[in-house]
N, C-alpha and C positions, 0 to 999 in steps of 0.2 A: 346692412349688406347681407345678401343671401349666400350661405355656404353651400358649395357644390361638392358632393362626395363622389369620387370617381370609382369607388368600389363597386364590383358587380354583385348582383343578387341572383342566387340560384333559384330553381323551381321550389326548393324547400324553404325559401325565405332566408337562408343563411347568406351572409355577406362574405365574398372571397376577395382577397387582395390580389392585385396584379403583380406577381413576383418577377416578371420578365423571363428571359431565357432560362431553360432548365439546366441542371448540372451537366448533362451530357453535351449540350451545345456549348456550354461555357468551357468544358474541357477541350473540345475540338478547337474552339476559338483560341484558347491559350496555347495549344500545340502549334497551330498555324502561326500565331504571333512569334512563338519561340523559334520555329524553323525559319521565319522570315529574317531573323537577326543573323548577322554574319558569324557570331562567336561559335555556335554549335558546328558550323561547317569548317571552322579552323582547328577545332580540337581533335586530338587523337590522330595525327598524321601517320604514326607508326601502325596503328590499328587499321587505318584505311588502306595503307600500302600492303599490309599483311593479308587483308581480305582479298584485295585484287590479285596478289600473287598466288594465293590459294586457288582462286577461280581459274586463273590462267594455267596453273600447273595441272589441274584436272582436265581443263579443256584441251590443252596441248600435250598431254602425257605421251603421246606417240612421238613427240619431238625431243623428249629427254634422251640424250645419247646413251647407247648401250655399249660403246667401245671400251670404256674404262669401268671394270667391275660390274658390268651388266646393270648399271644404275636404273636404266629405263625399265627393265624387267622387275627389279625390286620395287620400284614405285607402283607399277601396274599390279603386282601381286597383292598389295595392300591398299589399292586405290579406293575401295568403298569406305575404308576407315578414315580417309581424309575428311569425310563429312563431320567427324567429331570435333574438328577445329572450329566449325561454325558456331555452336553454342558458346564455346570458350571466347571467341572473338566478339560475339554478341553481348555476352556479359561484360566484357571490357568496354565495349562501345557505350552500353547503357550507364556503366559506372562513370565513364568520362563525359557522358552526355554529348557524344560525338555523332551528329547527324550524318557526317560524311562517311564514317565507318559503317553505320547502319545501312546506308544506301549502297556502299561498296559490297556488302555481304549478299546483295541480290545476285551478284555474279556467281559465286560458288554455290549458292543454293540452287540457282537455275541449272547450272552445269551438272551438279550431283543428281538432281531429279531427272534430267534428260538421260544420264548414264544409267542410273540404278532405280529410278522411280518405278519402272515397270516390274521390278522384282519384289516389291513390297507386298503385293497382294497374292491371293491364291489363284494360280493359273491352271489348276487341274480341270479335267474335262469330266462331264457327267457319265460318259459311257464306261463300262467296265472293260479292263484290258484282257487281251488274250493270254499274255504271259507276264509273270512277275519276275523281274531280274533283281538280284542283290549282289553287291560287290563289297568286299571287306578286306582291308589290310589287317590281318589278325595279330600282327606284332610278333617279332622274334622273341621278345622278352615277356610275352603273355604268361602270367603266372598260372592260368587255369584254362588251357586250350579245350578241355572237355566241356567246360561250362560255356565257352564261346561257341563251340560246335552245336551244343544243344539249343542255345538261343537262336542261332542262325537257322537251324532245322525247323524251329517253331515260327519262323518269319513268314512262311507261306511261299517262299521263292520256288519258282519252277526251274530257274537256272541260277546257280550260286557260284560266284567266282571268288576265290581266295588268293591273297597275295602275302608274301613273306612267310611262307610255310617252311619251317626248319626241318631238317632230317629227323630230329628228335620228336617233333610234334606231328609229323606227317601221318604216322600210324594212328594216332589219337583221332585226328580229323576223319580219316577213312573209316575207322571203327564207329565213331559216334554218328556219322552222317549216312552210314550204310542202310539204316532202317528207313530213311526218308527218300533217298535217291538211289535208283537202280544203276545209274550210269555215272561214271566219273573218270577223269584223267588228271594226273599230276605230272608235270614236267618241271624239273628244277624246283624253284620256289613258288610256282604258281599252279593253280589247279581249278578245275571246273566240275561241278556236280549238277546233274540234270535228272528230271523226271522223265525225259524223253531221250531216245537213243542219240549217241554221239558218233560222228564219223570224221574221217580225214583230219585227225588231230595231229598237229605237228608244231615244233618250236618255231619261234620267230626271233630272228637275230635283231636286237635293238642296239647293237654296236656299243656294248658297255666298255670295251677296251678303248683307251684314249691315249694318244701319243704317236710318235713317229713310226713305231713298229705295229700299230693296230692292224694295218692291212695285211700283215704277214702272219698274224696269229689265227689259227683255225677256230671256228665257232665250236664251243663246247656245249652240247645239249644238256649235260648234267647241271650246268650252272645257269640255265636259261631263266629269264625273268619275264618271258612273254610267250603266249601260245595262240594258235588259231585252231578252231574246231567248228564243226557243223552240227547244229541241233535239228533233228528231224521232228518238226512240229506237225500238228494236224492240218496246217495250211501251207505246208511246204518248208523247205530248208531255211534256216536262219544261221548266218555266219557269225560266230562269236570270237572276238579277240579279248584276251585277258593280258594285262600288262602291268608291270611294276617298274616304272622308269627310275633312273638314278636319282638319289637324294641330292638336295641342294644345301649349301651352307653359306653363311655370311661370315667372312673372315677379314681381318684388317689387311692382309696381304692381297687376297684375290677378289675381295668384294663379294658380290653375289655369285657364287660358283655354280653356274648352270650348264657348263660345256657338255658334260656327259649326258645330262638330261635332255638337252636340246638335240643331241645326236639321236637319242631314242625317239623323240617326237618326230623327227624327220624320217626315221626308219619306219615307224608305225604308219606315218602319213603315206609313204610310198607303197607299203603293203596294202593299205586300204584303197589307194588309188588304182592299184592293179587288180583289185578284187572284181571278178565278173558277176558275182551274185548280187542281186538287187538289194536284198535285206542284210544289213550288217550292223552289229553293235560292238562297241568297245567298252569294256569294263575294266576298272583298275585304279590303282594309285599312280597318278601321273605326276605327282610331286610338283604341282603348279596349278595356279588358277587360270581360267580361260581368258581372263583379262590380259594376261601376259602375252606380249607380242610373239613370243616363241611358238605359241599354239595357233597362230593365224592360219598356217597351211592346213592344219588338222581340222579346225573349226569351219574352214571353207568347204570341207567335204562331209562333215558330220555335225549333227545338231545335239546340243545339250538337252537331255531330258529334264533337268532341273530348270533351265531357263525357259523351256517350252511349257512345262506342266507342273512345276514345283510350287512351293509356298514359301516365300522368303528367299534368303540367300543359300540355305542348306549347308552351312559351314560344318566341316568334318574334322579339322585338326587344329590343335591337339584336343583330344577327347574331353579333357577336364574343363577347358575353356576355349572352344573353337574360335579360331581367328581367320581361317581360310578354308575354302573348299578345294582340296587337292585330290579328292577321290571322286571319280567321274563316271557317268554313264552317258555315252555318246552314241547316236543312232543315225542310220541312213536307210531309207526305204520302208520305215515303219513309223507309226504315229505314237508319240508319248501321250499317255492318258493322265498319268499322275507321277509324281516323284517326291520322295521324302527321305528323311534321315532316321535311322533306327537307333534305339537306345545303346548306351555304353555296354560293351561286352567284356571289358578288361584289357582291350588293346589301347594303344595311344591314338588310334583312329576310330571314328564312328562309321558304322556301315551305311551304305546308301542303297536305296531301292527305287524301282520304277516299274510301272505297268505300261506295256506297249500293246498295240494292236495293228492289224493291217487287213 
């Protein structure tokens, strides 16, 4: 009997054995067979439900009620961070070998990317800006305001807005910034420094008093936390608002306490809406992220420089480990070319900067 050898012979005379499908195809085949079994789809029901709830929470965040403790605003303030639950749930799904949980995670991943995926890349434009704007909450407890002022003077800002200026530190900022900026105005705890002339500077009432007697109390310019001024640029006037809205706190009794801040948002929104000048910028510590529904009326009129021309999320607070962007540069009638966050200056906030043109 003649023996037939089925081995192949290559051009070099070597004999190669037919080993069948490669390891890659074998792995795919094993995965398909594993997913075809019912057990992986039955495992991890809690993980599956958690993934679906996470996706629905991010998708329907606007439906979270705000009536009790401003829960909706609290969720929206930290909405981008909800994406951190995805790798945690994925690790649990893989550990449990739950195909259902892995599939369910497609919902929160898709929703997160649709909400924030556009913020991951660099959105700056190639053209150079006409003006550089910088805003900084310098911090009432800043241990070295002189060093902060020098750092800001070196930033290259044409217009510099400061918030939370204390009476004790006001002279320091004026003295240290005088060599860089010819023009400046300080009203209450906010100020603006400019390389171009300023005019029509006046306080803006952001309705800080809250309660049944608020309407009967006269506005005190000495305690103002917002101002409006006009910068005379080489291409015409630019209206600049500087604001430091009320702080927010999370307490067991009141939840996310935003009532005074929300009144300030509405007051600034009305001032901007009544502004007849075409070019308007708002600089300041707004004590809230623009994902918070409370800012909807303001963002309908103004564009975030960071969203339009920044790189990443541009988080600013707290300075040591930023969790949220509550320091904003918002514009109307001008084009943001770039936006970025400046290094720590000793405050509990990081400064923000933007280049604009028109």
